[in-house]
Structures are given as structure tokens and as C-alpha cells.
DSSP file (Angstrom, degrees, kcal/mol; ACC not computed):
  #  RESIDUE AA STRUCTURE BP1 BP2  ACC     N-H-->O    O-->H-N    N-H-->O    O-->H-N    TCO  KAPPA ALPHA  PHI   PSI    X-CA   Y-CA   Z-CA
    1    1 A M              0   0    0      0, 0.0     2,-0.4     0, 0.0     0, 0.0   0.000 360.0 360.0 360.0 130.7  -35.9   59.5   35.8
    2    2 A H        -     0   0    0      0, 0.0     2,-0.6     0, 0.0     0, 0.0  -0.813 360.0-144.5-103.3 136.6  -36.2   56.3   37.7
    3    3 A T        -     0   0    0     -2,-0.4     2,-0.1     4,-0.0     0, 0.0  -0.880  21.6-138.9 -99.9 125.6  -34.5   53.1   36.8
    4    4 A S     >  -     0   0    0     -2,-0.6     4,-2.1     1,-0.1     5,-0.2  -0.353  19.8-114.9 -81.0 162.6  -36.5   50.0   37.5
    5    5 A R  H  > S+     0   0    0      1,-0.2     4,-2.5     2,-0.2     5,-0.2   0.859 117.0  57.8 -62.1 -34.8  -35.2   46.8   39.0
    6    6 A F  H  > S+     0   0    0      2,-0.2     4,-2.4     1,-0.2    -1,-0.2   0.926 106.4  47.5 -62.1 -45.3  -36.1   45.1   35.8
    7    7 A Q  H  > S+     0   0    0      2,-0.2     4,-2.6     1,-0.2    -2,-0.2   0.910 112.3  49.4 -63.9 -43.3  -33.9   47.5   33.7
    8    8 A L  H  X S+     0   0    0     -4,-2.1     4,-2.4     2,-0.2    -2,-0.2   0.910 112.3  48.3 -62.0 -42.7  -31.0   47.0   36.2
    9    9 A G  H  X S+     0   0    0     -4,-2.5     4,-2.4     2,-0.2    -2,-0.2   0.898 112.0  49.3 -63.8 -41.0  -31.3   43.3   36.0
   10   10 A L  H  X S+     0   0    0     -4,-2.4     4,-2.5     2,-0.2    -2,-0.2   0.915 111.7  48.2 -65.8 -43.2  -31.4   43.3   32.2
   11   11 A I  H  X S+     0   0    0     -4,-2.6     4,-2.4     2,-0.2    -2,-0.2   0.919 112.7  48.5 -62.7 -44.4  -28.3   45.6   32.0
   12   12 A A  H  X S+     0   0    0     -4,-2.4     4,-2.3     2,-0.2    -2,-0.2   0.906 112.3  48.7 -63.4 -42.0  -26.4   43.3   34.4
   13   13 A T  H  X S+     0   0    0     -4,-2.4     4,-2.5     2,-0.2    -2,-0.2   0.917 112.5  47.7 -65.1 -43.3  -27.4   40.2   32.5
   14   14 A L  H  X S+     0   0    0     -4,-2.5     4,-2.6     2,-0.2    -2,-0.2   0.895 111.4  51.0 -64.5 -40.0  -26.4   41.7   29.1
   15   15 A A  H  X S+     0   0    0     -4,-2.4     4,-2.4     2,-0.2    -2,-0.2   0.922 112.1  46.3 -63.9 -44.0  -23.1   42.9   30.6
   16   16 A L  H  X S+     0   0    0     -4,-2.3     4,-2.6     2,-0.2    -2,-0.2   0.917 113.0  50.0 -64.0 -42.9  -22.3   39.4   31.9
   17   17 A G  H  X S+     0   0    0     -4,-2.5     4,-2.3     2,-0.2    -2,-0.2   0.909 111.8  47.8 -62.8 -42.1  -23.3   37.8   28.6
   18   18 A L  H  X S+     0   0    0     -4,-2.6     4,-1.5     2,-0.2    -2,-0.2   0.914 112.5  49.0 -64.6 -43.3  -21.1   40.2   26.7
   19   19 A G  H  X S+     0   0    0     -4,-2.4     4,-0.7     1,-0.2    -2,-0.2   0.908 112.4  48.2 -62.4 -42.4  -18.2   39.6   29.0
   20   20 A F  H >< S+     0   0    0     -4,-2.6     3,-0.7     1,-0.2    -1,-0.2   0.905 111.1  50.0 -65.5 -41.6  -18.6   35.8   28.8
   21   21 A S  H 3< S+     0   0    0     -4,-2.3    -1,-0.2     1,-0.2    -2,-0.2   0.767 113.0  46.8 -70.8 -23.7  -18.9   35.8   25.0
   22   22 A M  H 3< S+     0   0    0     -4,-1.5    -1,-0.2    -5,-0.2    -2,-0.2   0.502  82.6 117.4 -95.4  -4.6  -15.7   38.0   24.6
   23   23 A A    <<  -     0   0    0     -3,-0.7     2,-0.2    -4,-0.7    -3,-0.0  -0.416  65.3-125.9 -64.2 135.3  -13.6   36.0   27.0
   24   24 A S        -     0   0    0     -2,-0.1     2,-0.3     3,-0.0    -1,-0.1  -0.486  20.4-156.0 -84.3 153.7  -10.6   34.4   25.2
   25   25 A S        -     0   0    0     -2,-0.2     2,-0.2     1,-0.0    -1,-0.0  -0.794  36.2 -76.7-119.9 167.4   -9.8   30.8   25.2
   26   26 A N        -     0   0    0     -2,-0.3     2,-0.4     1,-0.1    -1,-0.0  -0.424  44.4-136.3 -65.7 132.5   -6.5   29.0   24.6
   27   27 A A        -     0   0    0     -2,-0.2     2,-0.5    -3,-0.0    -1,-0.1  -0.758  16.7-162.7 -89.5 136.6   -5.5   28.8   21.0
   28   28 A I        +     0   0    0     -2,-0.4     2,-0.3     2,-0.0    -2,-0.0  -0.982  24.3 144.0-121.4 127.9   -4.2   25.5   19.8
   29   29 A G        -     0   0    0     -2,-0.5    -2,-0.0     0, 0.0     3,-0.0  -0.911  44.5-102.6-152.0 177.6   -2.2   25.3   16.6
   30   30 A Y        -     0   0    0     -2,-0.3     5,-0.1     3,-0.2    -2,-0.0  -0.770  39.8-107.2-108.9 155.8    0.6   23.6   14.7
   31   31 A P  S    S+     0   0    0      0, 0.0     2,-0.3     0, 0.0    -1,-0.1   0.790  89.1   9.1 -58.4 -38.6    4.0   25.2   14.1
   32   32 A T  S    S+     0   0    0      2,-0.0    -2,-0.1    92,-0.0    92,-0.0  -0.962  99.5   8.6-142.8 156.7    3.8   26.1   10.4
   33   33 A G  S    S-     0   0    0     -2,-0.3     2,-0.4   129,-0.1    -3,-0.2   0.181  86.7 -57.4  71.1 173.3    1.5   26.1    7.5
   34   34 A A        -     0   0    0    129,-0.3   129,-2.8     2,-0.0     2,-0.3  -0.787  49.5-125.5 -93.8 133.1   -2.2   25.7    7.2
   35   35 A I  B     +A  162   0A   0     -2,-0.4   127,-0.2   127,-0.2     3,-0.2  -0.621  29.6 178.7 -79.1 134.2   -3.6   22.4    8.5
   36   36 A S        +     0   0    0    125,-0.5    -1,-0.1    -2,-0.3   126,-0.1   0.453  57.8  71.0-120.1  -0.9   -5.7   20.8    5.8
   37   37 A L  S >  S-     0   0    0    124,-0.3     3,-0.8     1,-0.3     2,-0.2  -0.026  89.4-122.1-115.3  34.2   -7.0   17.5    7.2
   38   38 A G  T 3  S-     0   0    0      1,-0.2    -1,-0.3    -3,-0.2    -3,-0.0  -0.433  74.3  -6.9  74.6-134.8   -9.7   18.5    9.7
   39   39 A T  T 3  S+     0   0    0      1,-0.2    -1,-0.2    -2,-0.2    -2,-0.0   0.698 133.6  32.4 -81.2 -21.2   -9.5   17.4   13.3
   40   40 A N    <   +     0   0    0     -3,-0.8    -1,-0.2     1,-0.1    -2,-0.0  -0.644  55.3 155.8-139.4  81.1   -6.6   15.0   13.3
   41   41 A P        +     0   0    0      0, 0.0   120,-2.4     0, 0.0     2,-0.1   0.292  42.8 115.9 -88.0  12.2   -3.8   15.8   10.8
   42   42 A L  E     -B  160   0A   0    118,-0.2     2,-0.3    -5,-0.1   118,-0.3  -0.444  41.4-174.0 -83.2 153.4   -1.2   13.9   12.8
   43   43 A F  E     -B  159   0A   0    116,-2.1   116,-2.1    -2,-0.1     2,-0.3  -0.972   8.4-177.0-140.3 158.5    0.7   10.9   11.6
   44   44 A A  E     +B  158   0A   0     -2,-0.3     2,-0.3   114,-0.2   114,-0.2  -0.970   4.5 177.6-151.8 142.3    3.2    8.4   13.1
   45   45 A T  E     -B  157   0A   0    112,-2.7   112,-3.0    -2,-0.3     2,-0.3  -0.980   3.5-174.9-144.0 154.6    5.0    5.5   11.6
   46   46 A A  E     +B  156   0A   0     -2,-0.3     2,-0.3   110,-0.2   110,-0.2  -0.959   8.1 157.9-147.3 161.7    7.6    3.0   12.9
   47   47 A G  E     -B  155   0A   0    108,-2.0   108,-2.6    -2,-0.3     2,-0.3  -0.981  27.3-122.3-170.5 176.1    9.7    0.1   11.7
   48   48 A Q  E     -B  154   0A   0     -2,-0.3     2,-0.4   106,-0.2   106,-0.2  -0.977  16.2-168.7-133.8 147.1   12.8   -2.0   12.3
   49   49 A M  E     -B  153   0A   0    104,-2.5   104,-3.0    -2,-0.3     2,-0.5  -0.994  12.9-143.4-135.5 142.3   15.9   -2.7   10.1
   50   50 A T  E     -B  152   0A   0     -2,-0.4   102,-0.2   102,-0.2   100,-0.1  -0.912  60.0 -37.1-110.6 129.5   18.6   -5.3   10.6
   51   51 A G  S    S-     0   0    0    100,-2.7     2,-0.6    -2,-0.5   102,-0.1  -0.267 119.8  -5.8  63.6-146.6   22.2   -4.6    9.7
   52   52 A T  S    S+     0   0    0     88,-0.1     2,-0.3    87,-0.1    87,-0.2  -0.746  92.9 129.1 -84.1 121.5   22.9   -2.5    6.6
   53   53 A A  E     -E  138   0B   0     85,-1.5    85,-3.5    -2,-0.6     2,-0.3  -0.951  38.4-149.8-160.4 172.0   19.6   -1.8    4.9
   54   54 A S  E     +E  137   0B   0     -2,-0.3     2,-0.3    83,-0.3    83,-0.2  -0.979  21.7 147.5-150.2 160.6   17.3    0.8    3.4
   55   55 A G  E     -E  136   0B   0     81,-2.3    81,-3.0    -2,-0.3     2,-0.4  -0.981  47.4 -70.2-175.8 177.6   13.6    1.4    3.0
   56   56 A T  E     -E  135   0B   0     -2,-0.3    79,-0.3    79,-0.2     3,-0.1  -0.744  29.2-175.1 -89.9 129.5   10.7    3.9    2.8
   57   57 A V  E     -     0   0B   0     77,-3.3     2,-0.3    -2,-0.4    78,-0.2   0.901  67.7 -21.8 -85.8 -50.4    9.6    5.6    6.0
   58   58 A L  E     -E  134   0B   0     76,-1.2    76,-2.8   -13,-0.1     2,-0.4  -0.991  48.4-141.9-158.2 157.2    6.6    7.4    4.6
   59   59 A T  E     -E  133   0B   0     -2,-0.3    74,-0.2    74,-0.2    69,-0.0  -0.996  27.4-128.4-123.5 126.5    5.0    8.8    1.5
   60   60 A A        -     0   0    0     72,-2.4    71,-0.4    -2,-0.4     5,-0.1  -0.336  33.0-101.9 -68.5 154.5    3.2   12.1    1.6
   61   61 A G        -     0   0    0     69,-0.1    70,-1.5     3,-0.1    71,-0.2  -0.103  32.1-102.8 -69.3 174.6   -0.4   12.2    0.2
   62   62 A T  S    S+     0   0    0     68,-0.2    -1,-0.1     1,-0.2    -2,-0.1   0.723 118.2  28.8 -73.7 -21.0   -1.2   13.6   -3.2
   63   63 A E  S    S+     0   0    0     66,-0.1     2,-0.3     1,-0.0    -1,-0.2   0.398 113.7  63.0-120.1   1.5   -2.6   16.9   -1.8
   64   64 A N        -     0   0    0     99,-0.2     2,-0.5    -3,-0.1    67,-0.3  -0.945  67.3-129.8-133.9 149.9   -0.6   17.4    1.4
   65   65 A T  E     -C  162   0A   0     97,-3.0    97,-2.7    -2,-0.3     2,-0.6  -0.834  23.9-140.4 -90.9 131.1    2.9   18.0    2.7
   66   66 A A  E     -CD 161 128A   0     62,-2.3    62,-2.8    -2,-0.5     2,-0.7  -0.839  14.0-158.2 -90.6 125.2    3.9   15.7    5.5
   67   67 A V  E     -CD 160 127A   0     93,-3.3    93,-1.9    -2,-0.6     2,-0.6  -0.916   5.8-149.1-109.0 112.0    6.0   17.6    8.0
   68   68 A V  E     +CD 159 126A   0     58,-2.6    58,-2.1    -2,-0.7    91,-0.3  -0.699  26.9 163.6 -82.8 119.9    8.2   15.3   10.2
   69   69 A T  E     +     0   0A   0     89,-2.1    53,-2.6    -2,-0.6     2,-0.4   0.614  59.8  38.5-111.6 -19.2    8.7   16.9   13.6
   70   70 A D  E     +CD 158 121A   0     88,-2.1    88,-2.3    51,-0.2     2,-0.4  -0.998  54.1 179.3-139.5 136.6   10.0   13.9   15.7
   71   71 A V  E     -CD 157 120A   0     49,-1.9    49,-3.5    -2,-0.4     2,-0.4  -0.998   5.0-171.5-134.1 130.7   12.4   11.1   15.0
   72   72 A V  E     -CD 156 119A   0     84,-2.6    84,-2.0    -2,-0.4     2,-0.4  -0.992   5.6-175.4-122.7 126.6   13.3    8.4   17.6
   73   73 A L  E     +CD 155 118A   0     45,-2.8    45,-3.1    -2,-0.4     2,-0.3  -0.974   4.0 176.3-121.5 134.2   16.2    6.0   16.7
   74   74 A T  E     -CD 154 117A   0     80,-2.4    80,-2.8    -2,-0.4     2,-0.4  -0.985  16.0-149.6-135.7 149.2   17.2    3.0   18.9
   75   75 A V  E     +C  153   0A   0     41,-1.8     2,-0.3    -2,-0.3    78,-0.2  -0.944  24.4 162.6-117.6 138.6   19.8    0.3   18.5
   76   76 A G  E     -C  152   0A   0     76,-2.3    76,-3.2    -2,-0.4     2,-0.3  -0.970  16.7-170.2-150.1 164.3   19.4   -3.2   20.0
   77   77 A D        -     0   0    0     -2,-0.3    74,-0.1    74,-0.2     5,-0.1  -0.982  32.8-124.2-153.3 151.8   20.7   -6.8   19.7
   78   78 A N  S    S+     0   0    0     -2,-0.3     2,-0.7    72,-0.1    -1,-0.1   0.761  97.1  76.2 -69.5 -24.5   19.7  -10.1   21.2
   79   79 A N  S >  S-     0   0    0      1,-0.1     3,-1.8    -3,-0.0    68,-0.1  -0.799  71.8-154.5 -90.9 117.4   23.3  -10.6   22.6
   80   80 A H  T 3  S+     0   0    0     -2,-0.7    -1,-0.1     1,-0.3    66,-0.1   0.621  93.3  57.9 -70.0 -11.0   23.7   -8.4   25.7
   81   81 A N  T 3  S+     0   0    0     64,-0.2    -1,-0.3    25,-0.1    25,-0.1   0.396  82.2 121.2 -94.2   2.3   27.5   -8.2   25.1
   82   82 A C    <   -     0   0    0     -3,-1.8     2,-0.4    23,-0.1    63,-0.2  -0.353  40.8-171.5 -69.8 143.0   27.1   -6.8   21.6
   83   83 A A  E     +F  144   0B   0     61,-2.1    61,-3.1    23,-0.1     2,-0.3  -0.998  16.6 160.7-131.2 133.3   28.6   -3.4   20.7
   84   84 A A  E     -FG 143 104B   0     20,-1.9    20,-3.0    -2,-0.4     2,-0.4  -0.996  28.5-148.3-153.0 152.5   27.8   -1.8   17.4
   85   85 A N  E     -FG 142 103B   0     57,-2.4    56,-1.7    -2,-0.3    57,-1.4  -0.985  18.8-176.2-123.1 136.0   27.8    1.6   15.6
   86   86 A M  E     -FG 140 102B   0     16,-3.2    16,-2.5    -2,-0.4     2,-0.5  -0.985  17.4-148.7-133.0 143.4   25.3    2.5   12.9
   87   87 A R  E     -FG 139 101B   0     52,-2.7    52,-2.7    -2,-0.4     2,-0.5  -0.957  17.5-161.5-110.1 126.9   24.9    5.6   10.7
   88   88 A V  E     -FG 138 100B   0     12,-3.7    12,-3.0    -2,-0.5     2,-0.4  -0.918   4.7-168.6-113.2 131.3   21.4    6.5    9.8
   89   89 A S  E     -FG 137  99B   0     48,-2.7    48,-2.4    -2,-0.5     2,-0.5  -0.967   7.4-158.7-121.5 134.4   20.5    8.7    6.8
   90   90 A L  E     -FG 136  98B   0      8,-2.9     7,-2.9    -2,-0.4     8,-1.3  -0.955  15.8-174.5-110.2 130.6   17.1   10.3    6.0
   91   91 A D  E     -FG 135  96B   0     44,-2.4    44,-3.0    -2,-0.5     2,-0.5  -0.971  15.2-163.1-127.7 139.3   16.5   11.3    2.4
   92   92 A V  E >  S-FG 134  95B   0      3,-2.7     3,-1.5    -2,-0.4    42,-0.2  -0.988  84.5 -15.0-120.2 120.7   13.6   13.2    0.8
   93   93 A N  T 3  S-     0   0    0     40,-1.4    -1,-0.1    -2,-0.5     3,-0.1   0.899 130.1 -53.8  53.4  44.5   13.4   12.9   -3.0
   94   94 A S  T 3  S+     0   0    0      1,-0.2     2,-0.5    39,-0.2    -1,-0.3   0.609 114.6 118.4  66.3  16.1   17.0   11.6   -3.0
   95   95 A V  E <   -G   92   0B   0     -3,-1.5    -3,-2.7     2,-0.0     2,-0.3  -0.959  68.2-123.8-112.0 125.3   18.2   14.6   -1.1
   96   96 A T  E     +G   91   0B   0     -2,-0.5    -5,-0.3    -5,-0.2     3,-0.1  -0.514  33.6 170.9 -70.3 124.9   19.8   13.9    2.3
   97   97 A V  E     +     0   0B   0     -7,-2.9     2,-0.3    -2,-0.3    -6,-0.2   0.445  65.0  12.6-112.7  -5.8   18.0   15.8    5.1
   98   98 A G  E     -G   90   0B   0     -8,-1.3    -8,-2.9     2,-0.0     2,-0.4  -0.883  50.2-168.1-170.9 139.5   19.7   14.2    8.1
   99   99 A I  E     +G   89   0B   0     -2,-0.3     2,-0.4   -10,-0.2   -10,-0.2  -0.998  19.3 177.6-130.9 128.4   22.6   11.9    9.1
  100  100 A F  E     -G   88   0B   0    -12,-3.0   -12,-3.7    -2,-0.4     2,-0.5  -0.985  20.0-146.1-135.5 140.2   22.7   10.5   12.6
  101  101 A D  E     +G   87   0B   0     -2,-0.4    14,-0.4   -14,-0.2     2,-0.3  -0.922  22.9 171.5-107.2 129.4   25.1    8.1   14.4
  102  102 A V  E     -G   86   0B   0    -16,-2.5   -16,-3.2    -2,-0.5     2,-0.3  -0.925   6.1-177.8-130.8 157.4   23.7    5.7   17.0
  103  103 A G  E     -G   85   0B   0     12,-1.9     2,-0.5    -2,-0.3   -28,-0.3  -0.948  26.7-130.0-151.6 169.7   25.4    2.9   18.8
  104  104 A L  E     -G   84   0B   0    -20,-3.0   -20,-1.9    -2,-0.3     2,-0.3  -0.983  27.4-152.2-127.7 117.0   25.1    0.1   21.2
  105  105 A D        -     0   0    0     -2,-0.5   -23,-0.1   -22,-0.2   -22,-0.1  -0.652  16.9-118.3 -93.8 143.9   27.7   -0.1   24.0
  106  106 A R    >   -     0   0    0     -2,-0.3     3,-1.8     1,-0.1     5,-0.2  -0.519  45.2 -91.4 -72.1 145.6   28.8   -3.3   25.7
  107  107 A P  T 3  S+     0   0    0      0, 0.0    -1,-0.1     0, 0.0     3,-0.1  -0.387 110.1   7.9 -59.1 130.0   28.2   -3.3   29.5
  108  108 A G  T 3  S+     0   0    0      1,-0.3     2,-0.2    -2,-0.1    -2,-0.0   0.581 113.7  92.7  78.1  10.1   31.1   -2.0   31.4
  109  109 A S    <   -     0   0    0     -3,-1.8    -1,-0.3     3,-0.0     3,-0.1  -0.751  68.2-137.8-126.4 175.8   33.1   -0.8   28.3
  110  110 A S        +     0   0    0     -2,-0.2     3,-0.0     1,-0.1    -5,-0.0  -0.304  50.9 137.8-127.2  48.7   33.4    2.4   26.3
  111  111 A F  S    S+     0   0    0     -5,-0.2     2,-0.4     1,-0.1    -1,-0.1   0.866  72.6  26.3 -62.8 -37.9   33.4    0.8   22.8
  112  112 A T        -     0   0    0     -3,-0.1    -1,-0.1    -6,-0.1    -9,-0.1  -0.960  53.2-159.8-130.7 146.3   31.1    3.5   21.4
  113  113 A D        +     0   0    0     -2,-0.4     2,-0.2     2,-0.1    -1,-0.1   0.366  66.6 105.6 -97.6   1.8   30.5    7.1   22.3
  114  114 A Y  S    S-     0   0    0    -12,-0.1     2,-0.2     1,-0.1   -12,-0.2  -0.509  75.0-113.4 -84.9 151.4   27.2    7.1   20.5
  115  115 A E        -     0   0    0    -14,-0.4   -12,-1.9    -2,-0.2     3,-0.1  -0.566   9.5-146.6 -78.9 144.4   23.8    7.0   22.2
  116  116 A S  S    S+     0   0    0    -14,-0.2   -41,-1.8    -2,-0.2     2,-0.4   0.651  92.2  44.8 -85.4 -15.4   21.7    3.9   21.8
  117  117 A I  E     -D   74   0A   0    -43,-0.2     2,-0.5     2,-0.0   -43,-0.2  -0.992  69.8-178.5-127.7 124.1   18.5    6.0   21.9
  118  118 A L  E     -D   73   0A   0    -45,-3.1   -45,-2.8    -2,-0.4     2,-0.5  -0.980   4.0-172.1-125.1 120.0   18.4    9.2   19.9
  119  119 A H  E     -D   72   0A   0     -2,-0.5     2,-0.6   -47,-0.2   -47,-0.2  -0.957   5.8-164.0-114.6 121.0   15.3   11.5   20.1
  120  120 A L  E     -D   71   0A   0    -49,-3.5   -49,-1.9    -2,-0.5     2,-0.8  -0.914   7.2-166.3-107.9 122.0   15.2   14.4   17.7
  121  121 A D  E     -D   70   0A   0     -2,-0.6     2,-1.1   -51,-0.2   -51,-0.2  -0.882  11.0-166.2-105.7  97.6   12.7   17.2   18.3
  122  122 A L  E     -     0   0A   0    -53,-2.6     4,-0.1    -2,-0.8    -2,-0.0  -0.720   4.4-170.1 -93.0  95.7   12.7   19.1   15.0
  123  123 A R  E    S+     0   0A   0     -2,-1.1    -1,-0.2     1,-0.3   -53,-0.0   0.891  87.4  31.9 -56.7 -47.0   10.9   22.4   15.7
  124  124 A S  E    S-     0   0A   0      1,-0.1    -1,-0.3   -93,-0.0    -2,-0.1   0.710 108.2-145.5 -85.9 -18.7   10.6   23.5   12.2
  125  125 A G  E     -     0   0A   0    -56,-0.2   -56,-0.2     1,-0.1    -1,-0.1   0.112  15.0 -85.6  82.3 164.8   10.3   20.0   10.8
  126  126 A I  E     -D   68   0A   0    -58,-2.1   -58,-2.6    -4,-0.1     2,-0.3  -0.959  44.1-140.2-110.2 113.0   11.4   18.2    7.7
  127  127 A P  E     -D   67   0A   0      0, 0.0   -60,-0.2     0, 0.0    -2,-0.0  -0.544  12.5-164.6 -77.8 138.0    8.8   18.7    4.9
  128  128 A V  E     -D   66   0A   0    -62,-2.8   -62,-2.3    -2,-0.3     4,-0.1  -0.942  25.1-137.1-116.8 103.9    8.0   15.9    2.6
  129  129 A P    >   -     0   0    0      0, 0.0     3,-1.9     0, 0.0   -69,-0.4  -0.044  38.4 -67.3 -61.1 163.2    6.2   17.4   -0.4
  130  130 A P  T 3  S+     0   0    0      0, 0.0   -68,-0.2     0, 0.0   -69,-0.1  -0.184 121.0   8.5 -51.6 139.1    3.1   15.8   -2.0
  131  131 A D  T 3  S+     0   0    0    -70,-1.5     2,-0.2   -71,-0.4   -69,-0.1   0.581 105.2 117.0  63.9  13.4    3.7   12.5   -3.7
  132  132 A Q    <   -     0   0    0     -3,-1.9   -72,-2.4   -71,-0.2     2,-0.3  -0.688  53.7-138.9-105.3 163.0    7.3   12.4   -2.4
  133  133 A T  E     -E   59   0B   0     -2,-0.2   -40,-1.4   -74,-0.2     2,-0.5  -0.861   6.4-137.2-120.8 155.1    8.8    9.8    0.0
  134  134 A M  E     -EF  58  92B   0    -76,-2.8   -77,-3.3    -2,-0.3   -76,-1.2  -0.968  27.3-163.2-107.3 123.5   11.1    9.9    2.9
  135  135 A E  E     -EF  56  91B   0    -44,-3.0   -44,-2.4    -2,-0.5     2,-0.4  -0.766   6.7-152.0-105.4 151.1   13.7    7.0    2.8
  136  136 A I  E     -EF  55  90B   0    -81,-3.0   -81,-2.3    -2,-0.3     2,-0.4  -0.984   9.4-171.0-122.2 136.2   15.8    5.7    5.6
  137  137 A S  E     -EF  54  89B   0    -48,-2.4   -48,-2.7    -2,-0.4     2,-0.5  -0.990   3.9-162.8-126.7 135.8   19.3    4.1    5.0
  138  138 A V  E     -EF  53  88B   0    -85,-3.5   -85,-1.5    -2,-0.4     2,-0.5  -0.976   3.3-170.2-121.7 126.1   21.2    2.3    7.7
  139  139 A L  E     - F   0  87B   0    -52,-2.7   -52,-2.7    -2,-0.5     2,-1.0  -0.969  18.2-142.9-114.4 118.1   24.9    1.6    7.4
  140  140 A Q  E     - F   0  86B   0     -2,-0.5   -54,-0.2   -54,-0.2   -88,-0.1  -0.719  20.0-176.4 -81.0 107.8   26.3   -0.7   10.1
  141  141 A I  E     -     0   0B   0    -56,-1.7     2,-0.3    -2,-1.0    -1,-0.2   0.930  60.3 -16.9 -73.9 -47.6   29.8    0.8   10.7
  142  142 A S  E     - F   0  85B   0    -57,-1.4   -57,-2.4     2,-0.0     2,-0.3  -0.987  55.1-170.2-154.6 160.3   31.1   -1.7   13.1
  143  143 A Q  E     - F   0  84B   0     -2,-0.3     2,-0.4   -59,-0.2   -59,-0.3  -0.983   3.9-164.3-153.3 148.7   30.0   -4.5   15.5
  144  144 A Y  E    S- F   0  83B   0    -61,-3.1   -61,-2.1    -2,-0.3     3,-0.1  -0.988  74.6  -9.4-137.8 125.2   31.7   -6.5   18.2
  145  145 A D  S    S+     0   0    0     -2,-0.4     2,-0.2     1,-0.2   -64,-0.2   0.835  92.4 141.4  59.8  36.8   30.4   -9.7   19.7
  146  146 A C        -     0   0    0    -63,-0.1     2,-1.9   -64,-0.1    -1,-0.2  -0.668  66.2-101.3-102.6 163.4   27.0   -9.4   18.0
  147  147 A G    >   -     0   0    0     -2,-0.2     3,-0.7    -3,-0.1     2,-0.3  -0.461  67.3 -85.0 -83.3  67.5   25.1  -12.3   16.5
  148  148 A G  T 3  S-     0   0    0     -2,-1.9     3,-0.4     1,-0.2    -2,-0.1  -0.549 104.8 -11.8  72.3-126.6   25.9  -11.7   12.8
  149  149 A D  T 3  S+     0   0    0     -2,-0.3    -1,-0.2     1,-0.2   -98,-0.1   0.019 102.1 116.1 -94.6  27.1   23.6   -9.1   11.3
  150  150 A D    <   +     0   0    0     -3,-0.7     2,-0.2  -100,-0.1    -1,-0.2   0.640  38.1 113.2 -72.5 -13.9   21.3   -9.3   14.3
  151  151 A T        -     0   0    0     -3,-0.4  -100,-2.7   -74,-0.1     2,-0.4  -0.427  55.3-160.2 -63.7 125.8   21.9   -5.7   15.3
  152  152 A E  E     -BC  50  76A   0    -76,-3.2   -76,-2.3  -102,-0.2     2,-0.5  -0.870  18.4-153.4-116.3 142.1   18.6   -3.9   14.8
  153  153 A L  E     -BC  49  75A   0   -104,-3.0  -104,-2.5    -2,-0.4     2,-0.4  -0.959  14.8-165.5-106.4 126.2   17.7   -0.2   14.3
  154  154 A S  E     -BC  48  74A   0    -80,-2.8   -80,-2.4    -2,-0.5     2,-0.3  -0.914   9.9-173.4-109.2 140.3   14.2    0.7   15.4
  155  155 A Y  E     -BC  47  73A   0   -108,-2.6  -108,-2.0    -2,-0.4     2,-0.4  -0.972  17.7-168.8-135.9 150.1   12.7    4.0   14.3
  156  156 A T  E     -BC  46  72A   0    -84,-2.0   -84,-2.6    -2,-0.3     2,-0.4  -0.996  10.1-174.3-133.4 131.2    9.6    6.1   15.0
  157  157 A V  E     +BC  45  71A   0   -112,-3.0  -112,-2.7    -2,-0.4     2,-0.3  -0.993  10.1 168.6-127.5 131.6    8.8    9.1   12.9
  158  158 A S  E     +BC  44  70A   0    -88,-2.3   -89,-2.1    -2,-0.4   -88,-2.1  -0.939  12.1 117.2-140.6 163.8    5.9   11.4   13.6
  159  159 A G  E     -BC  43  68A   0   -116,-2.1  -116,-2.1    -2,-0.3     2,-0.3  -0.917  48.8 -79.8 174.5-148.3    4.5   14.8   12.5
  160  160 A Y  E     -BC  42  67A   0    -93,-1.9   -93,-3.3    -2,-0.3     2,-0.4  -0.956  28.3-113.0-145.3 161.3    1.5   16.4   10.9
  161  161 A Y  E     + C   0  66A   0   -120,-2.4  -125,-0.5    -2,-0.3  -124,-0.3  -0.798  36.3 175.5 -96.8 139.8    0.0   17.0    7.4
  162  162 A A  E     -AC  35  65A   0    -97,-2.7   -97,-3.0    -2,-0.4  -127,-0.2  -0.919  38.9 -90.0-136.6 162.5   -0.2   20.6    6.1
  163  163 A Q              0   0    0   -129,-2.8  -129,-0.3    -2,-0.3   -99,-0.2  -0.512 360.0 360.0 -69.8 142.0   -1.2   22.2    2.9
  164  164 A P              0   0    0      0, 0.0    -1,-0.1     0, 0.0  -100,-0.1   0.512 360.0 360.0 -65.8 360.0    1.7   22.5    0.4
């Protein structure tokens, strides 16, 4: 039995096509849960608070859980000689899910041992269930040579939406 060139070419083409179609590609996914919002389920929000204050960071949607995976906190003041300590609390549905201390050090001193920039990479995340809010509270513990209540906390919170 003779194999024609046409048959060999067809077999080679089919083998290449099968190999190409079965080749794996990189999988891209999110750490937990099923993603429910199509192509871009990510969110980010930011804000500033002066002195001792509180407010809402985010409210989850009616059908999705917001999973907070990153939090960045920074402290600043208009007076470059200011030193201040602040305690930041994150609450979900009136339950404290995180307490963090940040501070602003005077140049050339050791008034505070706290970092003025705090970046939290929360691998498993903080879930905010549907219709619930994440609140932030800032308590100014101390300040030295600051312009009154001018000490500001800036925050950025990001993550993704998932099915509850």
C-alpha cells in the first residue's frame, strides 16, 4: 500500500492543527470565589480625612460581595515640622476587621516609630457582604507642632467583586 504525498500532507496538517488547538495558555483568575461582573470586576476608592473623623469607604452592591485586597494609608501635614500619630480602624457591619497605627515623624527626630505610609496586601481579602458598608475611623492619638487639625490621613482601598 502506497501513501500519497497528499495523504502525508493532510496527516501533517491535521497533527499540527490538533497540537495547536490543545496547546495550553496562561490562566488568569482572582484569588477566591466566582467572579460575577464580567470582564472588569475590580474596584478602587480613595479619600482623605482630617484629624479625628470617620466615614464610609465603600458599600458593596446588592448582588455582589466586595473583597478588599489592598489598603494604602498615608499621613501628611502642611507643616513640615509636624509629628503625629493616628490609629485607623476598618469596620464591616459594625465589626472591626482591622486596626492600624500610622504616624508622621519630624525631620531628624524619633517622635514616632510608626510608618507614614502603610501598604497592606491582604491575600485572602476582607469581604464586604452585599448591601453592607466598610467604614473607616481615624483617631488622632497625638500631634506635635502641627497646624491644629491639619494632619490628614489619605487612604486607597481596592479589590474585586465576587458572587456571595
